[in-house]
Phi, psi and omega in degrees: 000129180249125177282131182287116174209172176302320183291335183269358184301319182299320181285340179274344189303330180277352184258313180220170178290137178232164181306134181256027182222170181276104181298328181295339181275348183293142174237141188280082177282348181237129168257117180252124181258120180104065185274076176260186181298322183296312178302317185292334180262356185237273185303316182298329180292320177299318179290325176298315177300321180298313181292328177293343172274008183062041180280186184301118181289357179286356182253040170288164183247129170254125182272155173211156183238162179230351184233161180304318179299337179296331179295320178294316179303315180298315182298317181293317183285333180296331181287348181231034171060034178067013175274154173202163181261142171243127181243114174274130186241121177237096188066240178261000180273131181242134175232122186243150174211159177257133180256131185233012188279356175274126183265339183192165176219107186291150179304138183263001178295146180306327180292349183267011178307325183299322182289323178292317179297319179298320180291321178294329182270351177295126181304337180291336177281115183246348176222132167249116183248158190222134158226089185246018180074159184300325182282355184274007184255001175054045178268125176286119186295327182290317184261339185076010183255160175296134186268095179290345183271353180301137184306320180290321177294316179300324178293322176298321181288321182289327182230077181307138180096350183280335175053062172285339176232161178297329182288323173298321177295320178296316179299316179299317181294319180292326176298318179293317180295320178298313181296326182274353183075021179274140179302143179286172175250162171277140175253116190241104177281139176233032180261158178281079184220128178301129182059049186299325176292319178296320179294322178293317178299317180297321180293312182294313181292327179298315178291316181298317181298323180288341181261313188203108183298324179295318177297317179299319179295320179295317178297317180301323183276333193239349183249140179249153183224077184295139172281152182213152168240127182235147186203122167188130179282122187223102181286172177289156178266133177218193181297327179302314183292319178298319180292320178299318178296315181295315184291324185270332186232357178068030184243135173259114183229125181299325188212066176291166176230132179254149182199168175283164177293325184293139169207152182209140176218116178245132194216141171284138180273079187220081185233130187268346186223043180083161177209158175287161182277063186294337179297339180283349180239021170105001177283136179265121174262130186207159172267351184260040187299324186293329176293318178297314184291325178297316179299313184291313185292319184280329183265310181282300183294316175297320179297321177301317180293319180298320181288320196289316189290317174296323178300315180298316180294334179269001176082020179275136187265325187237153182296321181294329175290321181297312186285344174269001171273112191309317184291325179287317180299314181296322178297312180303311183294322181292316180299311182294320181292317184280324192247350188233314190302324182290348180267354189248129179282159170296151171231170178302118177103338185215139159271163177303321180295319178294322179294321176300317177300317179299316182298315179300319178297318181293319181293334179292346186298103185295331183290333181291325178050052180286126187282135175300323179300324178293320181288334178279343188296142170063039178300330182296334176263331185274321181303314181297342183256331188258324186239321184297324175302325178289325174299311182301316181294320177297315180297322179295333179270002181078019181259147175265109180277076186302314182297320179289327174295320177295320177300318178296320179293323177296319177297318178300314179298320178299315182290344174292342165102013176209150178282176179294339178264006175091003178289143181289138172261120182290153176310129187216042179199141177302336180252026184302323182297336175270314185297316188300308180295327177293319179296319178297315179296327182293341180294338174246348178215082187305330184303329187295333179293316182282347178281001174285088189299325181297338180261311189262339180055225184289339178301323183292346180260358182283116187301318181296319180290324178299317178296318181295315178300314181298320179295319178296316181295321177299317179297319179297321179293318186278329191238345184084169186293312186298312180293327178293320176298319181295321179296318178300317182291325185272324186251323175088357179204166177234352190295327183290347173286343181089121176294141179244115188223170174053053172082008185260001184262016163064000000 
């Protein structure tokens, strides 16, 4: 067994791919906030490929964290000189490589704000990139606007420089760069968020405007926020993954990352202080970013949510098991075909139907072992971005999105906290303390679930959708998830059973 460190790279070279460049020559031109598995298996891989082509060493990555789990990631990676293994899994075939493009990982403790600010203000930093999760952008679901009233945002405004949020930190750093006459950096979001660059711009300008109108105007004129679509299925790392790496390659790695072979990054070419030549390693630069992101977010991310909640209620543990369960697979395809595909435009390389076929094939990958619990996580932030927009669009067209209403009812049943066989579902959302009691109350009064305005907005007030949701929820209560899916597949509606609401569903 070989422990992964800088010193062991030479001995590993005959076993797996290792960096083919001088790591000591790298300079941190990128500060990346949110060094989770997705970043390490996605953006970092593109930069690793770039450096292996002997590209500009000024595009090394310095990591930073925003959440408590980031502290563990930092601690684990610090023991191996910021190196880690990436294992691509295609069925039972494993291909491993070592990634070395991270030059440092700044302390994530609140007291370490100074080190993050110093890195952001260093002229060598030309891009600040983000994977801070969908919920990290403080977007009000009802209005779609940046929420200036959120306590953390309000704290950034009240005490400039305190950096309670990453956006407050960016504003502080840009203020310093402006005062010093230093060129600004590009802010590059890599999160699964519609118009992620636009959302980032709204957050930064919202805080800046509340602090200093002149600074906000300077940021508006001089800082860019390219939109991006990012895609790669990347499960959580656990003992299983560490053991697979050790057994197959003889490597001891504190925090390897496993992923599917497929990856995609589509990006607007909008950088104010130079950019790496990412097009040479497979990144697509386009002006049609919103079409790509709509296809990905509504079909893949939305599809994951559609798949995950019935699977969880039926006791299925992994995504590949779920999609190989005939009733779940048929349900997923029917919902997306009936309620989503007509809302999504073609993009270069794919029609929506072809993309759906690709997604199903990717989810089937048994080697990835993507956990259903991971796909169910954080529905309160993901549903408003991945599925509810499709509900809203269908209602605007006068269509009844039966499958999406059933998906919403399945999420409600999941949040009630038990599977169809009575097994407890552990808290699995940052807002679980709010969601769980509302979900329990909804079992006798379905309307209360849709009255969560921060999640459903105007969709929750649509009488037709409320009736449809209530009928779906009633079926789930009376028949369970599997039989309800079968009824949806065979009959296509629940409304003729009569919605049962306001305490009448027993």
